[in-house]
C-alpha positions as CSV (number, residue, x, y, z in Angstrom):
1,X,-77.5,-147.9,106.2
2,X,-78.1,-146.4,102.6
3,X,-77.4,-148.3,99.9
4,X,-76.3,-147.4,96.3
5,X,-76.3,-148.5,93.1
6,X,-73.0,-148.6,91.7
7,X,-70.6,-149.7,88.1
8,X,-67.5,-149.7,86.9
9,X,-65.7,-151.1,84.8
10,X,-63.1,-153.9,86.5
11,X,-60.3,-155.6,84.5
12,X,-61.8,-154.1,81.5
13,X,-65.7,-156.0,82.0
14,X,-68.6,-154.2,83.1
15,X,-68.8,-154.6,87.5
16,X,-72.2,-153.7,89.0
17,X,-73.3,-153.3,92.7
18,X,-75.2,-152.7,95.2
19,X,-72.9,-151.2,98.2
20,X,-73.9,-149.5,101.1
21,X,-71.8,-145.4,101.3
22,X,-68.8,-146.6,103.3
23,X,-67.4,-149.3,101.3
24,X,-63.8,-149.7,100.5
25,X,-63.1,-150.6,96.8
26,X,-60.8,-152.9,97.9
27,X,-63.7,-155.5,100.1
28,X,-66.0,-154.8,97.0
29,X,-63.1,-155.9,95.1
30,X,-62.7,-159.2,96.9
31,X,-65.5,-159.9,98.5
32,X,-68.4,-159.0,95.6
33,X,-66.5,-159.5,92.4
34,X,-64.4,-162.1,94.1
35,X,-61.2,-160.4,92.9
36,X,-59.2,-162.1,95.9
37,X,-55.6,-161.2,93.9
38,X,-56.3,-157.4,95.7
39,X,-54.7,-158.4,99.4
40,X,-55.7,-156.5,102.3
41,X,-52.9,-155.7,104.6
42,X,-52.9,-153.1,107.1
43,X,-56.4,-150.9,106.5
44,X,-53.9,-147.9,107.1
45,X,-52.7,-146.9,104.3
46,X,-49.3,-147.8,105.0
47,X,-49.0,-151.0,103.4
48,X,-50.2,-150.6,99.6
49,X,-51.2,-154.5,99.1
50,X,-54.1,-153.1,98.1
51,X,-53.3,-151.0,95.3
52,X,-54.9,-151.3,91.6
53,X,-55.3,-149.0,89.2
54,X,-58.6,-146.8,89.3
55,X,-58.6,-143.9,85.6
56,X,-54.9,-145.1,84.4
57,X,-53.6,-144.1,88.5
58,X,-52.2,-146.1,90.9
59,X,-54.3,-145.7,94.7
60,X,-54.5,-148.0,97.7
61,X,-58.1,-149.5,97.7
62,X,-58.5,-149.1,101.5
63,X,-58.7,-145.6,100.6
64,X,-61.5,-145.7,98.6
65,X,-64.4,-145.7,99.0
66,X,-66.7,-148.2,96.7
67,X,-69.5,-145.1,95.7
68,X,-66.3,-143.0,94.9
69,X,-65.3,-145.8,92.0
70,X,-68.7,-145.1,90.5
71,X,-68.1,-144.3,86.4
72,X,-65.0,-145.5,87.3
73,X,-61.8,-148.4,85.3
74,X,-60.2,-150.5,88.1
75,X,-57.5,-152.8,87.0
76,X,-56.6,-155.8,89.0
77,X,-54.2,-158.0,89.6
78,X,-56.3,-160.4,87.7
79,X,-56.5,-158.0,84.6
80,X,-52.9,-157.8,84.4
81,X,-51.9,-160.3,81.8
82,X,-53.2,-161.1,78.9
83,X,-53.9,-164.7,76.5
84,X,-50.9,-164.7,75.0
85,X,-49.1,-164.9,78.6
86,X,-48.0,-162.6,81.2
87,X,-47.4,-159.5,82.0
88,X,-43.6,-158.5,81.1
89,X,-43.8,-157.1,85.1
90,X,-45.1,-160.9,86.2
91,X,-42.4,-162.1,83.8
92,X,-39.3,-159.8,85.3
93,X,-40.6,-161.3,89.4
94,X,-40.4,-164.8,88.2
95,X,-37.6,-164.1,86.3
96,X,-35.3,-161.7,89.2
97,X,-36.6,-163.7,92.3
98,X,-38.7,-159.9,93.1
99,X,-41.0,-162.2,95.4
100,X,-40.8,-164.6,98.1
101,X,-44.0,-164.7,100.0
102,X,-45.3,-163.3,96.9
103,X,-48.2,-160.3,99.6
104,X,-47.2,-157.5,98.9
105,X,-46.3,-158.6,94.7
106,X,-49.6,-157.3,93.5
107,X,-49.8,-154.1,94.4
108,X,-46.1,-153.8,93.9
109,X,-47.0,-155.4,89.9
110,X,-49.6,-152.9,90.0
111,X,-47.9,-149.7,91.2
112,X,-45.0,-150.2,89.0
113,X,-46.9,-150.8,85.8
114,X,-48.8,-147.4,86.6
115,X,-45.3,-146.2,86.9
116,X,-43.8,-147.8,83.8
117,X,-46.5,-145.9,82.2
118,X,-45.2,-142.5,82.6
119,X,-42.0,-143.8,82.7
120,X,-40.8,-145.8,80.9
121,X,-36.6,-145.6,81.2
122,X,-36.6,-145.2,85.1
123,X,-33.1,-144.8,86.8
124,X,-33.1,-147.3,89.5
125,X,-33.6,-144.5,91.9
126,X,-37.4,-143.5,90.4
127,X,-38.1,-146.9,90.4
128,X,-37.7,-147.6,94.1
129,X,-39.9,-143.7,95.0
130,X,-42.7,-145.3,92.1
131,X,-43.2,-148.5,94.6
132,X,-42.3,-146.8,98.0
133,X,-45.6,-146.5,98.9
134,X,-45.6,-150.5,98.6
135,X,-43.8,-152.8,101.6
136,X,-41.8,-156.0,101.2
137,X,-41.0,-157.9,104.3
138,X,-39.4,-160.2,102.9
139,X,-37.2,-159.2,99.8
140,X,-35.4,-156.1,100.7
141,X,-36.2,-154.3,97.6
142,X,-33.1,-155.2,95.6
143,X,-34.6,-158.1,93.0
144,X,-38.0,-156.3,93.0
145,X,-35.9,-153.6,91.8
146,X,-34.0,-155.8,89.2
147,X,-37.8,-157.3,88.1
148,X,-39.0,-153.9,86.8
149,X,-35.6,-153.1,85.3
150,X,-36.4,-156.3,83.8
151,X,-40.0,-155.2,82.3
152,X,-39.1,-151.8,81.7
153,X,-36.3,-153.3,79.1
154,X,-39.0,-156.2,77.6
155,X,-40.9,-153.1,77.0
156,X,-38.6,-150.8,75.5
157,X,-37.4,-153.6,73.1
158,X,-41.3,-154.5,72.0
159,X,-41.9,-151.1,71.7
160,X,-39.5,-151.0,68.7
161,X,-39.4,-153.8,67.5
162,X,-43.6,-153.1,66.8
163,X,-42.0,-149.4,65.5
164,X,-39.8,-151.2,63.0
165,X,-42.5,-153.5,61.7
166,X,-44.3,-150.6,61.2
167,X,-41.8,-149.0,59.3
168,X,-41.0,-152.2,57.5
169,X,-45.1,-153.2,56.8
C-alpha cells in the first residue's frame, strides 16, 4: 500500500503522520491523534457526527481523505473551548439542555460554530438549515436551536462589549 506523509494544523498545533491514501480524516483524527471527540456515526455522510472545521468550513470528516487535509487547518471539538472556559456554544448546550446522549453534540457544535462565523444573528429557520446535515436521535432539535440562539446572543453581546471598551480606551 502506498503511504503518504501529511502535515496539518489541528486545534492550533502541528500534527504529522504517515497515512495510507485511503485513510479517512475521521480515522486519522481518532486513531492517530487520539482526538476521539470526533465521532463516527454512519460512514455514509448522513449523520454529521464526524463534523469538523476544515480551513474555515464545516465538513464531514468521513468524506475527506487524510491526504486531502495535508497542509490544512482543522478544528475539532477538542479545540473549541479555551483556557478561559467553555465556548458559548458549549455553554449553550449545557444551559439550554441541547444534548441528551451527547453523541451528535460535537458535530452539531462545530456546524453551529461555522454557521455563527458566517451569520452572527441567524433566525430560527437559518439555524435549522445550518444544522440540517447533523442528525440528533434524542432531542427533537428544539433545545439545540435554543442553545445556538443562546450562544449567538452571548457572542454578539461579547462583541458589543469589546467594541465599547475599545471606544472608551
